[in-house]
Structures are given as structure tokens and as C-alpha cells.
C-alpha positions, -999 to 999 in steps of 0.1 A, spaced: -638 -520 -56 -618 -551 -59 -632 -583 -49 -613 -603 -22 -593 -632 -39 -612 -655 -15 -643 -650 -35 -625 -657 -68 -605 -687 -57 -594 -712 -84 -607 -747 -74 -592 -780 -90 -622 -800 -103 -631 -830 -85 -619 -867 -97 -655 -874 -110 -659 -843 -131 -624 -849 -147 -634 -881 -158 -666 -869 -172 -650 -843 -192 -619 -863 -202 -621 -854 -239 -621 -816 -230 -592 -819 -207 -571 -830 -235 -575 -795 -250 -574 -775 -217 -555 -792 -188 -567 -786 -152 -543 -770 -127 -514 -792 -124 -499 -785 -87 -503 -763 -58 -535 -751 -65 -554 -767 -37 -542 -755 -3 -508 -736 -5 -479 -748 17 -475 -713 33 -502 -691 44 -513 -656 31 -496 -629 51 -525 -607 63 -519 -574 77 -532 -538 78 -500 -517 92 -472 -532 72 -458 -562 52 -420 -572 48 -409 -600 26 -375 -610 16 -351 -641 8 -341 -648 44 -361 -651 77 -333 -629 94 -335 -606 65 -374 -599 71 -369 -597 108 -347 -566 100 -376 -550 84 -397 -558 113 -375 -540 136 -375 -509 114 -413 -510 113 -414 -514 151 -391 -482 153 -417 -461 135 -400 -464 100 -421 -466 66 -417 -490 38 -387 -474 24 -369 -475 57 -378 -512 62 -368 -522 26 -336 -507 30 -329 -525 63 -339 -557 47 -315 -549 17 -288 -545 42 -293 -574 60 -296 -597 31 -263 -581 16 -245 -590 48 -259 -626 48 -247 -631 13 -282 -641 4 -270 -643 -32 -258 -611 -32 -234 -588 -15 -226 -551 -8 -207 -550 -42 -235 -559 -60 -264 -541 -78 -298 -527 -67 -327 -522 -89 -362 -509 -73 -396 -494 -81 -412 -472 -54 -446 -460 -53 -449 -426 -38 -484 -420 -23 -479 -384 -19 -476 -380 -57 -493 -411 -69 -459 -417 -88 -440 -451 -96 -401 -441 -95 -375 -463 -109 -343 -466 -90 -312 -477 -112 -282 -485 -90 -266 -508 -113 -228 -504 -117 -209 -496 -148 -180 -513 -165 -150 -500 -153 -119 -483 -169 -101 -509 -193 -132 -529 -195 -133 -533 -233 -143 -557 -260 -109 -559 -272 -93 -567 -239 -116 -596 -235 -112 -607 -270 -72 -610 -266 -79 -633 -235 -94 -656 -261 -131 -651 -248 -164 -651 -265 -179 -631 -237 -168 -610 -206 -155 -632 -175 -181 -647 -152 -159 -648 -122 -133 -630 -101 -123 -592 -98 -123 -588 -136 -159 -597 -139 -170 -568 -114 -187 -536 -122 -187 -506 -99 -206 -515 -67 -242 -500 -67 -262 -514 -38 -248 -491 -10 -255 -460 -33 -290 -474 -40 -298 -480 -5 -285 -446 5 -302 -428 -21 -336 -446 -15 -333 -438 24 -324 -402 18 -352 -395 -9 -381 -412 7 -373 -429 41 -378 -412 75 -350 -429 97 -314 -422 97 -288 -445 81 -276 -454 116 -310 -468 126 -314 -486 92 -280 -501 93 -280 -512 128 -294 -548 122 -268 -555 94 -241 -542 115 -250 -566 143 -251 -594 117 -217 -584 104 -202 -587 141 -217 -622 139 -247 -641 134 -257 -678 134 -252 -688 96 -279 -707 80 -275 -740 63 -282 -729 28 -254 -703 29 -230 -725 47 -236 -751 20 -230 -725 -8 -196 -716 8 -184 -753 12 -194 -760 -26 -176 -730 -38 -144 -732 -13 -119 -740 -42 -128 -709 -62 -129 -689 -30 -93 -699 -23 -81 -681 -54 -90 -646 -39 -69 -641 -7 -94 -617 12 -124 -642 3 -104 -670 17 -98 -652 50 -137 -643 54 -153 -674 41 -130 -703 52 -125 -698 89 -118 -737 92 -91 -739 63 -78 -773 61 -102 -790 81 -118 -824 68 -150 -818 82 -157 -785 63 -135 -756 56 -164 -730 57 -186 -720 85 -210 -746 98 -247 -741 99 -255 -726 131 -219 -714 138 -213 -678 145 -201 -662 111 -182 -630 118 -173 -603 90 -151 -577 112 -141 -560 80 -175 -555 68 -186 -545 103 -158 -516 102 -172 -505 65 -206 -502 76 -197 -481 107 -177 -458 88 -207 -448 68 -227 -443 103 -198 -422 113 -198 -402 83 -235 -395 88 -229 -387 125 -202 -363 117 -223 -344 90 -252 -341 113 -228 -328 141 -217 -300 117 -254 -289 110 -260 -311 78 -297 -320 70 -307 -357 72 -306 -357 36 -272 -343 33 -257 -365 63 -268 -395 42 -250 -380 11 -218 -377 32 -218 -414 40 -224 -419 1 -195 -398 -8 -173 -417 18 -181 -450 2 -175 -437 -33 -150 -411 -28 -133 -416 3 -111 -442 22 -136 -469 15 -133 -462 -26 -95 -461 -22 -95 -497 -5 -119 -510 -31 -98 -498 -61 -66 -508 -44 -75 -543 -36 -96 -550 -67 -65 -541 -90 -42 -561 -67 -64 -592 -76 -66 -585 -112 -95 -563 -114 -102 -530 -132 -121 -507 -109 -103 -473 -102 -111 -446 -77 -121 -425 -106 -148 -452 -117 -162 -452 -81 -162 -413 -79 -179 -409 -110 -207 -432 -105 -243 -419 -95 -277 -435 -87 -303 -426 -116 -338 -419 -105 -359 -429 -137 -394 -427 -150 -405 -466 -156 -419 -479 -186 -453 -492 -185 -481 -508 -203 -520 -514 -198 -532 -550 -198 -570 -556 -192 -572 -526 -170 -541 -530 -152 -511 -509 -153 -480 -526 -150 -447 -509 -145 -411 -521 -150 -377 -506 -152 -365 -498 -189 -342 -515 -212 -312 -516 -190 -331 -544 -174 -350 -574 -190 -382 -556 -176 -399 -545 -207 -399 -583 -219 -430 -586 -196 -445 -557 -208 -438 -570 -247 -452 -604 -236 -483 -588 -220 -490 -570 -252 -486 -600 -275 -510 -621 -253 -538 -594 -250 -556 -607 -279 -557 -642 -270 -584 -660 -250 -562 -673 -220 -589 -682 -199 -606 -701 -226 -574 -722 -232 -572 -732 -195 -546 -729 -170 -514 -747 -180 -534 -766 -208 -510 -775 -238 -526 -745 -258 -518 -722 -231 -484 -732 -224 -475 -731 -262 -491 -698 -265 -473 -680 -238 -439 -699 -247 -443 -684 -282 -451 -648 -270 -422 -650 -245 -398 -662 -272 -407 -634 -295 -402 -606 -267 -368 -623 -255 -355 -623 -290 -360 -585 -290 -345 -584 -256 -314 -602 -269 -308 -578 -297 -324 -543 -287 -320 -541 -249 -289 -522 -235 -278 -489 -216 -303 -462 -224 -278 -436 -211 -253 -445 -239 -258 -447 -276 -270 -461 -298 -305 -453 -284 -329 -482 -281 -361 -483 -300 -383 -483 -268 -413 -468 -282 -415 -494 -310 -409 -524 -289 -437 -514 -264 -460 -503 -291 -495 -523 -293 -495 -523 -330 -459 -541 -331 -472 -565 -306 -502 -572 -328 -480 -576 -359 -458 -601 -339 -484 -620 -325 -500 -629 -358 -468 -647 -367 -475 -673 -338 -480 -707 -352 -507 -722 -331 -496 -758 -339 -459 -759 -332 -429 -743 -317 -410 -719 -339 -372 -725 -329 -361 -697 -353 -379 -670 -337 -357 -639 -341 -358 -603 -333 -385 -581 -351 -382 -547 -363 -398 -521 -339 -385 -491 -357 -414 -492 -381 -437 -486 -352 -418 -454 -340 -415 -436 -373 -379 -447 -376 -353 -464 -395 -336 -495 -382 -297 -489 -383 -290 -527 -378 -312 -544 -405 -278 -559 -419 -272 -575 -383 -308 -588 -382 -304 -604 -416 -275 -628 -404 -286 -629 -367 -305 -662 -364 -280 -681 -387 -248 -663 -373 -257 -672 -337 -273 -705 -342 -269 -722 -307 -247 -755 -306 -267 -785 -304 -272 -798 -269 -294 -828 -276 -279 -858 -257 -255 -838 -238 -279 -831 -207 -275 -793 -211 -312 -788 -206 -311 -809 -175 -281 -788 -164 -298 -754 -170 -331 -764 -153 -309 -778 -125 -304 -742 -113 -337 -740 -97 -332 -738 -62 -345 -765 -36 -332 -798 -51 -306 -813 -30 -296 -835 -59 -284 -809 -80 -247 -810 -92 -224 -788 -76 -218 -752 -90 -251 -752 -112 -272 -726 -95 -257 -694 -113 -286 -693 -140 -313 -692 -113 -298 -679 -82 -277 -647 -78 -306 -627 -67 -330 -620 -40 -361 -600 -35 -373 -573 -12 -411 -563 -8 -423 -538 17 -455 -517 21 -473 -498 48 -507 -482 57 -495 -447 44 -494 -461 10 -456 -465 3 -447 -496 -18 -412 -508 -25 -402 -538 -50 -365 -544 -53 -346 -571 -71 -311 -567 -57 -282 -591 -66 -245 -594 -74 -217 -603 -54 -231 -638 -49 -208 -668 -36 -183 -674 -47 -174 -635 -47 -139 -619 -46 -139 -595 -16 -125 -559 -19 -96 -561 5 -103 -549 41 -138 -536 32 -153 -569 35 -174 -560 3 -179 -589 -22 -177 -576 -57 -202 -581 -86 -200 -605 -113 -223 -586 -136 -198 -578 -162 -206 -611 -177 -241 -598 -191 -225 -577 -217 -215 -591 -253 -185 -584 -273 -195 -588 -307 -217 -557 -321 -236 -585 -342 -251 -600 -313 -265 -569 -295 -252 -536 -307 -267 -520 -277 -249 -539 -251 -214 -542 -260 -189 -538 -230 -177 -503 -229 -160 -483 -198 -188 -464 -181 -216 -485 -194 -243 -504 -174 -247 -539 -187 -282 -553 -194 -291 -571 -165 -321 -597 -158 -329 -580 -125 -366 -567 -127 -390 -556 -99 -426 -552 -108 -454 -527 -97 -491 -530 -109 -516 -503 -104 -553 -504 -109 -573 -473 -110 -542 -455 -102 -537 -473 -68 -512 -501 -59 -527 -536 -68 -497 -559 -68 -460 -558 -60 -439 -586 -70 -401 -595 -74 -384 -629 -82 -351 -645 -83 -339 -666 -113 -318 -649 -141 -335 -652 -174 -366 -668 -158 -376 -642 -138 -400 -622 -162 -413 -656 -173 -425 -662 -138 -435 -629 -131 -456 -630 -161 -472 -664 -151 -479 -650 -113 -498 -619 -127 -517 -642 -156 -526 -665 -125 -541 -634 -105 -558 -616 -136 -572 -647 -154 -573 -678 -130 -586 -661 -97 -557 -673 -77 -548 -654 -44 -514 -642 -39 -498 -670 -19 -517 -697 -45 -501 -675 -73 -464 -676 -58 -466 -713 -54 -485 -722 -88 -466 -745 -112 -451 -723 -138 -430 -733 -169 -399 -719 -183 -382 -718 -217 -347 -716 -224 -353 -703 -260 -335 -670 -253 -297 -665 -250 -286 -670 -213 -274 -636 -198 -244 -654 -180 -215 -677 -186 -212 -690 -223 -246 -675 -230 -262 -705 -243 -294 -708 -259 -319 -741 -261 -348 -736 -286 -378 -758 -278 -363 -768 -244 -394 -765 -217 -394 -769 -182 -427 -782 -168 -439 -792 -134 -436 -828 -120 -473 -831 -119 -480 -822 -157 -506 -846 -169 -496 -870 -195 -517 -858 -224 -504 -821 -219 -468 -836 -221 -476 -857 -253 -493 -829 -270 -465 -804 -263 -439 -830 -275 -461 -834 -306 -456 -795 -310 -418 -799 -311 -407 -794 -274 -380 -810 -254 -394 -815 -219 -379 -814 -186 -393 -816 -152 -389 -802 -116 -410 -807 -85 -413 -768 -79 -415 -746 -107 -429 -714 -93 -403 -689 -91 -392 -684 -64 -416 -652 -60 -425 -628 -32 -453 -605 -37 -480 -582 -21 -516 -579 -33 -538 -550 -20 -572 -557 -5 -589 -523 -15 -623 -537 -3 -609 -543 32 -578 -518 31 -553 -546 40 -522 -565 26 -521 -601 13 -485 -610 13 -473 -641 -5 -439 -656 1 -420 -683 -21 -420 -719 -7 -390 -728 -27 -363 -723 1 -358 -694 27 -380 -670 14 -400 -654 45 -424 -627 52 -442 -612 82 -472 -587 83 -489 -566 110 
């Protein structure tokens, strides 16, 4: 039986003890921020818990729970609401989920990621003079995945109708009071939005006004085309039910209308009209894939992630690498702790950058070797305890799955050929870290690295647990004609050169390797924690530290989602120009000077922010009392409720 987190709480040593043990604190720093009283309370409930990126989004989940829906129904309603609210995603984006089924005791992976459309080839983009696929506009779109992912999850494990689950989103599309965060994002992005005629019509109701061309905070924001599209899905379900279809068949009828009917035709027509590549055949041939997740055990905890079409296995690899280190003995956020975790993450991310890609297309990724404990032990032995290694490169996992690496030639040139440009003195590190949400002083347009994702967490008393990291189609998005659907920008996560990553070269019909990465943790075969986070390449860095905080440092779930994390930029960015910044390290403002000095002496270039926790949203399962503990980020507008 698990102990309550309140009995394990991590306390900051009092000032007197700090001074008495000053020589020891030079080696093991005390907590540096947020580990006293958290800014937001724990969400306690015994019936259900619903958490997502916006208060209105959480309210949609609450509505569904009150109608008798389960956690899957509620999660789908929150997904629909946040996509309608443009909570750094839209209906044309992608959905990645892990679902715990209490009836079978299984964790199921949901792959609702779109694929590269017809004509999206490396040769096409090279002819345009690009080093990577485009980051913006209709040509950056993969096929929409979120509508299909929502409908498949609802059909497979939900209990309510599509009409019930979409009702809050339809009401919002008819008109809702837009929040300031989204209104600001529209205003900042208005010049790019003006490039696409359908986006301009939706997002800029005050075109030409001097006091703001987008909707103002608190104004009723209306999306009639999107409302009509969602009503078409409900209409397809209703007609199928009237014709004698089962609940599941009726939801499939709505799926087919989106991907094979009049909605698909308008998406394809309008995308091509605006210079994009999606065809009706691309949409008709796409399907959601239900998968077996990958998993590792860490100190008795079974951690589940989606496989290598996401960056999720990075977390599992890093846990394997850290398993032999005494992290508790190092101390929370001490210089030794930060250095050790940074080095392990750098090794795992180097493997991500070379070996991760679409497992449904050749070549086959060496997943068994990557997740081998023996491989992790061999790699962790390479960590220098005294200084940063800026040249960490991919390892060779094939030897740990009885295979031969077909790309040893690429590995030999990989570190040298793709040496990152020198950003010292250019402020690039300042730019990259500035994407963290919550700083009013951030320069315009610098949110893409960390933003572009929300998270959805739901659980109920019957044992259903859902963790979703949906994304894509964030502002500024090109809207697909009269559908109101904002197109994804995910094609930028491919590469064009086989030498960079032979598993992730853009090809029609292929899934890009994405950063999106929900997490479920079981202990003794039962749910122990569920977590998801926005933040691009920082996602599994922050999720990793969230789990280490819970497991090693006795924090409760809210303390852990607010805790001071650190971020590395030593991996290749998954966005834009895919920059890499070895040795760049983001720390919390409250990091003690002796920790800063030691890290600088280890070769790190330090930058700082006032909040460095994620933002994370999570649920911890209190087995002793049979209740839920919910944690909701204090970065911005993330919000949760429990009952």
C-alpha cells in the first residue's frame, strides 16, 4: 500500500541548518524554488478528476462527468473544447494518447498523428532551397488526426454519444468569451494570418482597426464554419443510429464523413487552393492506430510511453541510464544532480535525433536495443562526472538486439557533419528559453519551441485513466476553407537528409517523429501516476524531473508540477531550423550562486527563468484512501477540477 504524499513531503531546510551545513550545501543544493507551499492547491477527488490547458476546457470535462460519462468521454470533450478554443492546437492537429483500461489491466497507445501528404518529398523541399520542411502555412500540414483520434477513443472506450461529447465544443464554436492569452496570440500573429484568406476571415474580425484587429479579451469569438463542421459529424451519427447502426458504427459514420465525405473534399480543395498538398486520397487512406506502448521499470515503477514515432522513449532511456546513480544522495537540483541528469538526457536525445521515426515504414527502428538495460549501462559508463560533454553522439543499440547497424557510416560523420552553428553572443539561448510561457517580456513570435501543445488528464472511480498530449494547428494556422479546421504545422518535424536521421526523412504517407508524449506509470499493475506536458523538446525533460521528484524527493503531485526544473538545448530542435546548443542550460532564478558557479566550471552556459516547471498537468493515485490527487501547472491557464 502506498503512503500518502503528505507523509513523505519534502521540506526546505531552515536557514539555521543551511548555514550550519554550508560546506555540504556546496555539493548538494537544497530545493531552489516552489517546494514550500505550492501556488495552487492539490485537486482531491474520489469520483473523478479532469485537468487541461484552459478553465473552459476543464469545464467541458466536468459537464460530461455530470452527465454520467466516464474518463474517456470527459477526455474527448476536453480535447474537443481545447481544439475549438485554439489552446495552442486546432481540429486539424494531432492527438497522442495513453489509455488505461481497468477491465483488462492494459495500457493502450493511441496514434492519431497525421501523415505527410502526397507530393511531400525531400526533393520538393530541397528545390525550394530549404534545409528542413516548411514550418508554416498549408504546405506545412500533415493530414488532420485529432478528429479521428477523438472519435476512435470515444467509440472504443467511451459510453456517451458523439453528440453529447461535442456539445460543449459546438456551443463554443457558436460563440464564447475569448480569453486574453488567445486574443494576444492572434494579435501577435496577425500579419502571418493575413496571408491566408480563410484564417483572416476567422481570426481578424476588426481588420484595419487601430486598437487591435483580432478579437479582444472577453469578446464573443464566433466560428460558424467550425460549428457547422462539428454539427455535420453529429448529423452523420444521428442518421446512422436512425438506420439501425450500433453506437460504435454510428461514430464511425461520423469519422467517414470527416475523412471520406464532404468535409474531406473541402479540406483537400481549400488546402490545395492555398498552396498545400493534402488530397482526398490522403484523407481517405488515413486511419488511427491502436498500439502497444513501450515500457521500462524504474525502481519498481512501470513507466509507459508511446513508441518512437514520438520522443517518448527518451524518457524511458533516461530512466534506464539514471538507474545506477544515487540521485537522492546527490540532492535535489544540486550541481552533481543537474549535471548527471543533463548528461543522461543528452545521450538519450542524441539517440532520438538519429534513430526515432515512423515504425510503420522502413527502415525498422532498433527499439529493443534502445530500451535495453545493458545498453543503458554501457552508455551511462561514458558520463564524465566532472564536465559537460558537448559532443555526445548517438550510440549503437544494434549490438544489444543481436543485429548489425546499417548506418554506421552515418554515425561516423554525424557529430562533425552537423556541428551546430556557434550561437555564443547571438542571444540564441535567450531566444530558445524565452519560449517558455508566462513571460510578458518575451519577444513576439518566440513561443513555437515550447508552445503548440496542451495536455488532457482524466480519471474516474471505475479505474479509467486517460493521458493525452494533443497539438498542431496552433496560432498562426492556415484554416482549411469553409470547414473552420486549422491545419497542422507538423511536417517541419521531418528531416530532408538521410544522414541526419534515416528513419525520419519526409515521404508521402509517413508519420513525422513528434515531440508529443503522454505518460502513464503503474505500480503493482495499477495506475500510480498520469502526466502530460506542453513544451516541444522540453516535454520529456520536464516529465522526467516530475517523476524523479515524486519517486526520490517525496513531493506530492502539485509540488512536483510546480517544482523548479532545468532544461537542456543539447538536442536538435524538432522545429524550424532545428538548431542545437550544446552546454546551454536553463535554470530557475532561485538557483543558489554556488550551484551556478559549479555548473559554469563544468562547462555549462547558463540562462534563467522565474518558472521552469513545465507546464505539467498530472494525477497521482492514492491507493491508501482510494482517491485522486490532481496537480495543475501554475505557468498560465492550465486548470483542473475534481469531485
